RODO-2510 file (C-alpha; in nm, 4 decimals, decimal comma):
residues 92
     n   res          X          Y          Z
     1     s    -0,9883    -5,7874     2,9584
     2     s    -0,9241    -6,0434     3,2299
     3     t    -1,0579    -6,0473     3,5828
     4     d    -0,8257    -6,1379     3,8680
     5     v    -0,9218    -6,3347     4,1797
     6     s    -0,9358    -6,0285     4,4064
     7     e    -1,1843    -5,8592     4,1719
     8     v    -1,4034    -6,1708     4,1666
     9     t    -1,3876    -6,2034     4,5461
    10     q    -1,4791    -5,8357     4,5878
    11     t    -1,7706    -5,8788     4,3472
    12     y    -1,9043    -6,1738     4,5475
    13     s    -1,8534    -6,0021     4,8823
    14     e    -2,1482    -5,7799     4,7919
    15     t    -2,3835    -6,0753     4,7251
    16     k    -2,7112    -6,0631     4,9174
    17     c    -2,9217    -6,3583     5,0360
    18     f    -3,2961    -6,3005     5,0620
    19     p    -3,5412    -6,3458     5,2169
    20     n    -3,3665    -6,3883     5,5468
    21     p    -3,5108    -6,5590     5,7433
    22     a    -3,5948    -6,8041     5,4646
    23     n    -3,8977    -7,0307     5,4518
    24     k    -3,9043    -7,2468     5,1376
    25     n    -3,6279    -7,0828     4,9336
    26     v    -3,3393    -6,8417     4,9633
    27     s    -3,2246    -6,6398     4,6622
    28     m    -2,8867    -6,4891     4,5870
    29     i    -2,7914    -6,2328     4,3277
    30     i    -2,4979    -6,3762     4,1319
    31     p    -2,2986    -6,0830     3,9909
    32     i    -2,1065    -6,2629     3,7135
    33     n    -2,1270    -6,5800     3,5032
    34     s    -1,9925    -6,8622     3,7198
    35     n    -1,9529    -7,2328     3,7779
    36     l    -2,0401    -7,2340     4,1457
    37     v    -2,0560    -7,4945     4,4148
    38     i    -2,2998    -7,3808     4,6825
    39     k    -2,2345    -7,5516     5,0163
    40     v    -2,4672    -7,5222     5,3144
    41     y    -2,3380    -7,5873     5,6671
    42     n    -2,5430    -7,6177     5,9865
    43     s    -2,4602    -7,4370     6,3114
    44     i    -2,2034    -7,7011     6,4166
    45     g    -2,0198    -7,6876     6,0833
    46     k    -2,1593    -8,0056     5,9264
    47     e    -2,2148    -7,9850     5,5498
    48     v    -2,5869    -8,0487     5,4980
    49     d    -2,6370    -7,9604     5,1308
    50     v    -2,4295    -7,9128     4,8148
    51     t    -2,5540    -7,7664     4,4880
    52     i    -2,3405    -7,7410     4,1749
    53     q    -2,4649    -7,4568     3,9611
    54     s    -2,3420    -7,3212     3,6324
    55     t    -2,5114    -6,9866     3,6146
    56     d    -2,5282    -6,6660     3,4229
    57     a    -2,5315    -6,3446     3,6187
    58     g    -2,8696    -6,3073     3,7866
    59     t    -3,0683    -6,4669     4,0653
    60     l    -2,9921    -6,8162     4,1957
    61     t    -3,2570    -6,9816     4,4150
    62     l    -3,1856    -7,2589     4,6652
    63     n    -3,4591    -7,4796     4,8082
    64     t    -3,4526    -7,4780     5,1904
    65     e    -3,7704    -7,6819     5,2533
    66     h    -3,5694    -7,9945     5,3468
    67     l    -3,3622    -7,8112     5,6089
    68     p    -3,4818    -7,8054     5,9705
    69     n    -3,5331    -7,4680     6,1364
    70     g    -3,1971    -7,3197     6,2287
    71     v    -2,9056    -7,0996     6,1321
    72     y    -2,6960    -7,2012     5,8306
    73     r    -2,3873    -7,0786     5,6500
    74     v    -2,4284    -7,0639     5,2719
    75     c    -2,0874    -7,0717     5,1018
    76     m    -2,0138    -6,9993     4,7364
    77     v    -1,7079    -7,1786     4,5993
    78     d    -1,5551    -7,1456     4,2509
    79     n    -1,2455    -7,3439     4,1475
    80     n    -1,1937    -7,4537     4,5112
    81     k    -1,1784    -7,0911     4,6268
    82     m    -1,4288    -6,9589     4,8796
    83     l    -1,5852    -6,6510     4,7239
    84     n    -1,8434    -6,5680     4,9843
    85     s    -2,0379    -6,6997     5,2767
    86     k    -2,3614    -6,5696     5,4221
    87     t    -2,5544    -6,6560     5,7350
    88     v    -2,9144    -6,7584     5,6643
    89     c    -3,1877    -6,8359     5,9153
    90     v    -3,4416    -7,1011     5,8054
    91     q    -3,7861    -7,0860     5,9674
    92     h    -4,0793    -7,2934     5,8418
***
């Protein structure tokens, strides 16, 4: 059976980021096997980190130690389509 884009987007809309606020790492539950680009944007919309991750369904962990304290948008992109974005607070 095939999965259409709306099903994939719905699946990712339920993704959780934890812990939030994050200290050294933030984890996300990835619901399906994916080739993801994870983009992190600061509060003024500047891209501050990009991770390319081919992953099986499960937990994906991003290192946040290099990011200054603040509020960030973590965006999951697959095949140039935004699947999800979450707000994450980083506090060290």
